[in-house]
C-alpha positions in Angstrom: 117.5 89.5 79.4 114.3 89.9 77.7 115.6 87.5 74.9 116.9 84.9 77.2 113.4 85.0 79.1 111.5 84.9 76.1 113.6 81.6 74.9 113.1 80.0 78.3 109.4 80.8 78.3 109.0 79.2 75.0 110.9 76.1 75.9 108.7 75.7 79.1 105.7 76.0 77.2 106.5 73.3 74.5 107.5 71.2 77.6 104.2 71.4 79.0 102.2 70.8 75.6 104.3 68.2 73.9 105.7 66.4 76.9 103.5 66.6 80.2 100.1 66.6 78.0 100.5 64.8 74.9 103.5 62.3 75.5 103.0 61.3 79.1 99.2 62.1 79.4 99.8 63.7 83.0 97.1 66.1 82.7 93.9 66.7 80.7 94.8 70.4 79.4 98.0 72.3 78.8 98.8 73.9 81.9 100.5 76.8 80.4 97.8 77.6 77.5 96.9 81.0 78.9 100.4 82.2 79.6 101.4 84.4 76.6 104.6 84.4 75.0 106.9 87.3 75.2 108.1 89.0 71.8 110.9 91.1 72.7 111.3 94.6 70.8 113.6 94.3 67.8 116.9 95.2 68.8 119.9 96.7 66.6 123.0 94.5 66.9 125.9 96.6 68.4 129.2 96.4 66.8 132.7 98.0 66.8 133.4 100.7 64.2 136.6 100.5 61.9 138.0 103.4 63.9 137.2 101.5 67.3 139.1 98.5 65.7 142.1 100.3 64.8 142.1 102.3 68.3 142.1 99.1 70.1 145.0 97.4 67.8 147.2 100.5 67.9 146.7 100.4 71.9 148.9 97.2 71.6 152.5 97.5 72.0 155.0 95.4 69.9 157.4 94.6 72.5 156.2 92.7 75.3 154.7 89.1 75.2 151.3 90.2 76.7 150.6 92.6 74.2 151.5 90.4 71.2 149.3 87.7 72.6 146.6 89.7 73.4 146.6 91.6 70.0 146.5 88.1 68.3 143.7 87.0 70.5 141.8 90.2 69.8 142.1 89.7 66.1 141.5 86.1 65.7 138.3 86.6 67.6 137.3 89.5 65.1 138.4 87.7 62.0 136.6 84.5 62.7 133.8 85.3 65.3 134.7 82.7 67.5 132.8 82.8 70.9 135.3 83.7 74.0 134.9 79.8 75.2 135.7 78.2 71.9 139.0 80.7 71.3 140.4 80.1 74.7 140.1 76.6 74.4 141.9 76.1 71.0 144.7 73.5 70.9 147.7 73.4 68.7 146.7 69.9 67.3 143.6 71.9 66.0 145.6 74.2 63.8 146.2 73.6 60.5 149.1 75.8 59.5 148.8 75.3 55.8 145.3 76.5 55.4 145.5 78.9 58.4 142.7 77.0 59.6 141.3 76.1 63.0 139.0 73.1 63.7 136.6 74.4 66.6 134.3 72.1 68.8 131.2 74.2 69.2 128.1 73.6 71.5 126.3 70.4 71.1 129.4 68.4 70.4 129.3 70.2 66.7 132.6 70.9 64.8 133.0 73.9 62.6 136.2 75.5 61.0 137.8 79.0 61.0 140.1 80.6 58.5 142.3 83.4 60.1 142.2 86.2 57.7 145.6 87.9 56.4 146.1 90.6 58.6 145.0 88.6 61.8 147.3 85.8 60.7 150.2 88.2 60.6 149.7 88.8 64.4 148.8 85.3 65.2 152.0 84.1 63.8 154.1 86.6 65.6 152.3 85.4 68.9 153.3 82.0 68.0 156.9 82.6 67.5 157.0 83.7 71.2 154.7 81.4 72.5 156.4 79.3 75.3 157.1 75.6 73.6 157.0 72.4 75.2 154.6 73.5 77.9 151.0 72.9 76.9 148.7 72.0 74.0 146.5 75.0 74.6 147.3 77.8 72.3 146.7 80.6 74.2 149.5 80.8 77.0 150.8 83.0 80.0 154.5 84.0 79.7 155.3 81.3 82.3 153.5 78.5 80.2 150.4 78.3 82.0 146.9 78.4 80.2 144.6 81.2 80.5 140.8 80.5 81.4 137.8 82.6 80.7 138.2 84.6 84.1 141.7 85.7 82.7 140.5 86.6 79.4 137.6 88.7 80.9 140.3 90.6 83.1 142.4 90.9 79.6 139.2 92.6 78.0 139.1 95.0 81.1 142.5 96.2 80.7 142.0 96.3 77.1 139.0 98.9 77.7 141.3 101.0 79.7 144.4 101.0 77.3 142.4 101.4 74.2 139.9 104.2 75.4 137.3 101.9 73.5 135.4 101.4 76.8 132.7 99.1 75.1 135.0 96.5 73.8 134.3 93.2 74.9 134.4 89.5 73.5 131.1 89.0 72.4 130.8 92.3 70.6 133.9 91.1 68.1 131.4 88.3 67.2 128.7 90.4 66.6 131.2 92.7 64.3 132.3 89.7 62.3 128.8 88.7 61.7 127.5 91.9 60.7 130.4 92.8 58.8 130.2 89.7 56.7 126.3 90.5 55.9 127.3 94.0 55.0 129.7 92.8 52.5 127.1 90.7 50.9 127.7 87.1 52.4 124.2 85.3 52.4 122.7 84.4 55.8 123.3 80.9 55.6 126.8 81.3 55.1 127.0 83.6 58.2 125.2 81.1 60.3 127.7 78.3 59.4 130.7 80.6 60.0 129.4 81.6 63.5 128.3 78.0 64.1 124.4 79.1 64.9 122.4 76.0 65.3 119.4 77.8 63.6 119.1 81.2 61.6 117.1 82.7 64.4 120.3 84.2 66.0 121.8 85.0 62.5 118.6 87.1 61.5 119.8 89.8 64.0 122.6 90.3 61.7 120.8 90.9 58.6 117.9 93.2 59.9 120.1 96.2 60.0 121.6 95.6 56.7 118.4 95.1 55.0 117.2 98.4 56.4 120.3 100.1 54.9 120.1 98.4 51.7 116.1 99.5 51.3 117.1 102.8 52.1 120.0 103.2 49.3 117.4 101.7 47.3 114.8 104.4 47.5 116.2 106.9 44.5 116.4 103.9 42.3 112.6 103.1 42.8 111.4 106.8 43.7 108.3 107.9 42.0 110.2 111.3 41.2 
């Protein structure tokens, strides 16, 4: 994507200037000084609507093990904003029952915490009661007790699209939704940064752009000249 290319180009330019030229003194000039940085156009963060969230949740049955597990997984991602890999690698020894809180190991060997919301907690507890016991420390299991990898969860989301009719639902969209909803409900950007585990607020700023625009528009009558 444009964003990924821009990020990589910035890293290469910094490496050329700071490492090759200044630190190692391998050249007499910055090799990439004439290469222009890319500034991708501003993008609106795509999120699920409340109606779409309910449509997905309603598509799960309440009888089969798989539906109960998948509804719990969907709800945990939506309420915590965890990355797919973070959620799939959760283990039972990182689950604090008394506080409904997970300890998450993030990128860069960092640790953060995620507390599950009330409705999602109800779905999660229902899954835990059905979860195969004494098989694996991993939270998310198949009916036979085997763990589920990233590829397995991606297949689950593909089926979720067909089952619910919400064809754009995907794991990372739940993360975007969690961050955007928090901003729209008044959470400060620094708080959302910590909630989602962003290393810097550069990524978090994407969630605040649309909220600022909507707030500015809603404030127009208050500050209008007429």
